[in-house]
C-alpha positions in Angstrom: 157.3 114.7 114.2 156.7 113.7 117.8 156.1 116.4 120.4 158.3 115.7 123.4 156.5 115.1 126.6 156.0 118.0 128.9 158.0 118.1 132.1 155.2 119.9 133.9 156.7 123.3 133.5 155.4 126.1 131.3 157.8 128.0 129.2 157.5 131.7 128.2 158.8 135.0 129.3 157.6 136.2 132.7 157.2 139.9 133.3 156.1 141.8 136.3 154.1 145.0 136.4 154.0 145.9 140.1 152.1 143.0 141.8 150.9 141.7 138.5 152.6 138.8 136.7 152.3 138.4 132.9 153.5 135.3 131.0 154.3 135.4 127.4 154.5 138.2 124.8 157.0 140.9 124.6 157.4 143.8 127.0 156.4 147.3 126.0 159.5 148.8 124.3 158.9 152.0 126.2 159.1 150.1 129.5 162.0 147.8 128.7 164.8 148.2 131.2 162.9 150.5 133.5 161.3 150.2 136.9 157.9 151.4 138.1 159.6 154.1 140.2 161.5 155.4 137.2 158.3 155.6 135.2 156.5 157.4 138.1 159.2 160.0 138.3 159.5 160.5 134.5 157.8 163.7 133.6 157.7 162.8 129.9 154.6 161.3 128.2 151.0 162.1 127.9 148.3 162.3 130.6 146.0 159.9 128.9 146.4 157.5 131.9 144.2 159.6 134.1 141.2 158.7 131.8 141.7 154.9 132.3 139.3 152.8 134.3 141.8 151.9 137.1 142.3 155.7 137.7 138.6 156.2 137.7 138.3 153.7 140.5 140.6 155.9 142.5 138.6 159.0 141.6 135.4 157.3 142.7 136.9 156.2 146.0 138.1 159.8 146.6 134.6 161.1 146.0 133.2 158.6 148.6 136.0 159.7 151.1 135.3 163.4 150.6 131.5 162.9 150.9 131.8 160.8 154.0 134.3 163.1 155.6 132.1 166.2 155.0 128.9 164.7 156.1 130.0 162.3 158.9 129.1 164.8 161.7 125.9 166.0 160.1 122.9 166.1 162.5 119.8 164.1 161.7 118.8 165.2 158.2 116.1 164.9 155.5 116.8 164.8 151.8 114.5 166.9 149.7 114.1 166.5 145.9 112.3 168.5 143.3 112.5 170.2 139.9 115.4 172.5 139.1 112.9 174.4 136.8 110.4 175.5 139.5 110.1 179.3 139.3 110.5 181.3 142.4 106.9 182.7 142.1 105.4 179.2 141.9 103.4 177.6 144.7 105.8 174.6 144.6 108.6 176.9 145.4 106.7 178.3 148.4 106.0 174.8 149.6 109.7 174.0 149.4 110.6 177.1 151.5 107.9 176.1 154.0 109.2 172.6 154.1 112.8 173.5 154.7 111.9 175.8 157.6 109.6 173.2 159.1 112.3 170.5 159.0 114.8 172.8 160.7 112.3 173.7 163.4 111.8 169.9 164.0 115.5 169.5 164.5 116.6 168.3 161.0 119.2 169.5 158.6 118.1 169.7 155.0 119.9 168.0 152.1 119.2 168.8 148.5 120.8 168.5 145.1 122.0 172.1 145.5 120.5 173.3 142.3 117.9 176.0 141.6 114.1 175.7 141.7 112.6 173.4 144.3 116.1 172.5 145.6 116.9 176.1 146.2 113.5 176.6 147.9 114.2 173.9 150.5 117.7 175.2 151.1 116.4 178.7 151.5 113.8 177.7 154.0 116.4 175.8 156.0 118.9 178.6 155.9 116.5 181.4 156.7 115.3 179.3 159.7 118.8 179.1 161.0 119.4 175.4 160.3 122.0 173.5 158.3 121.4 173.7 154.6 123.3 171.1 152.6 123.8 170.9 148.8 125.1 167.9 147.0 125.8 169.1 143.4 126.6 167.1 140.3 128.9 167.8 137.4 126.9 168.2 134.3 127.6 170.0 131.0 124.8 172.5 131.7 124.8 172.5 135.5 125.1 175.8 137.4 126.8 176.4 140.7 125.3 175.5 144.0 122.5 177.8 144.9 123.2 180.8 147.2 121.2 179.2 150.1 123.6 176.2 150.5 125.7 176.6 153.6 127.6 173.3 153.3 128.1 172.0 149.8 130.1 169.5 147.7 129.9 168.6 144.0 130.3 165.0 142.6 131.3 163.6 139.3 129.3 160.4 139.7 125.5 160.1 140.2 125.8 156.9 142.2 128.2 158.4 144.7 125.9 161.4 145.2 122.9 159.1 145.6 124.7 157.2 148.4 125.1 160.4 150.3 121.4 161.3 149.9 120.4 158.0 151.5 123.2 157.4 154.0 122.8 160.7 155.8 119.0 161.1 155.7 116.1 159.9 157.9 113.6 160.4 155.1 112.9 161.6 151.6 110.5 164.3 150.7 109.8 164.7 147.0 108.4 167.9 145.6 107.1 168.0 142.0 109.9 167.3 139.5 111.1 165.7 136.4 113.1 162.6 135.4 115.9 163.3 137.9 113.3 163.6 140.7 111.6 160.4 139.6 115.0 158.6 139.5 115.6 159.6 143.1 112.0 158.7 144.1 112.2 155.2 142.7 115.7 154.7 144.0 114.3 155.3 147.5 111.2 153.1 146.9 113.4 150.2 145.7 115.7 150.4 148.7 112.7 150.3 151.1 110.9 147.6 149.1 114.0 145.3 149.1 114.6 146.2 152.8 118.0 147.6 152.2 116.7 150.4 154.4 113.6 150.2 156.7 111.3 152.7 158.4 112.4 155.3 155.9 109.5 157.6 155.1 109.1 158.5 151.4 106.7 161.5 151.2 105.3 163.0 148.0 104.4 166.6 148.5 101.7 167.8 146.2 98.6 165.6 145.6 97.5 167.3 142.4 100.9 166.7 140.8 101.5 163.1 142.0 98.0 161.7 141.8 98.4 160.6 138.1 101.6 158.7 139.0 100.0 157.1 142.0 96.9 156.0 139.9 99.3 154.5 137.3 101.2 152.6 140.0 97.9 151.2 141.4 95.9 150.7 138.2 98.7 149.4 136.0 101.6 148.0 138.2 99.5 146.6 141.0 96.7 145.4 138.7 99.3 143.7 136.5 100.9 141.9 139.4 104.3 143.6 139.1 104.2 144.9 142.6 102.5 143.8 145.9 99.6 145.5 147.5 101.8 146.4 150.5 104.1 148.4 148.1 101.5 151.1 148.0 102.2 151.7 151.7 105.9 152.5 151.0 105.1 156.2 150.3 102.7 158.8 151.5 101.1 161.6 149.4 100.1 164.9 151.1 99.7 168.6 150.6 100.4 169.3 154.3 104.0 170.2 155.3 103.1 169.7 158.9 101.8 166.2 158.2 105.0 165.4 156.3 107.2 166.5 159.2 105.0 164.6 161.7 105.4 161.4 159.7 109.2 161.9 159.6 109.4 162.5 163.4 107.2 159.5 164.2 109.3 157.2 162.0 112.5 158.6 163.5 111.1 158.0 167.1 110.4 154.4 166.2 113.9 153.9 164.7 115.6 155.5 167.8 113.5 153.3 170.1 114.6 150.2 168.2 118.3 151.3 168.4 118.3 151.8 172.2 116.2 148.7 172.8 113.3 150.5 174.4 110.7 149.6 171.9 109.9 148.8 168.3 109.4 145.4 166.6 111.9 143.5 164.6 115.3 144.6 163.4 115.8 148.2 162.4 118.1 149.0 159.5 118.6 152.7 159.1 119.9 154.3 155.9 123.3 154.6 157.4 123.6 150.8 157.2 122.7 150.6 153.5 
């Protein structure tokens, strides 16, 4: 049997779902003879659609909008990270309180993950010093409410949205001793600086005894193995001195501002807000 030549036109049923055209197949029996508006106004059916990927995109977008809206008028700020498990009677907690207060005195708001431990300490220091204390929480099965020292807070469903807020609205990161989450935030920052997604962005590790083992491994294993460049060791600073940490932040901030107003600095300046 000979197949007749094609006239250049494809056959098959054409269906439209909003702006989407579908060719071939049969329409969903539940949707036959209805319009999008009718289905929108129909109260029957399940709510399973709210768990589909297209709806998640809308939810993700709304989280960005809410975060940007809340933080858009935030004054210059520093993001502080650290363990949620740090006890209140631990020296690391005291360092967090001291850091939060010192940042406020230097003119910065303090942003943390809003949890307990080291995060609470930095929020507490900022709040007690009369500054703006911000908490960016995350929805977790075991997560608690934002700590009592958060004055401006918001909680996110998605880690990557939350991370964007930490970087976009901060002039620097200060990392107190912490666990996997803290390391995640540390290496996120180092990657952004290393790849020049952001520049002149201080990353400061507070607590030499805690961080020295990691620094040794980075130098003796990563650098020695050729997986990073010698200059990458300059992307972060380790100190025990809160005053030194704040001074480094202020110095980098001054260079950034000079570059923005054209009064000084060398080369292009890309702040975290442009990331």
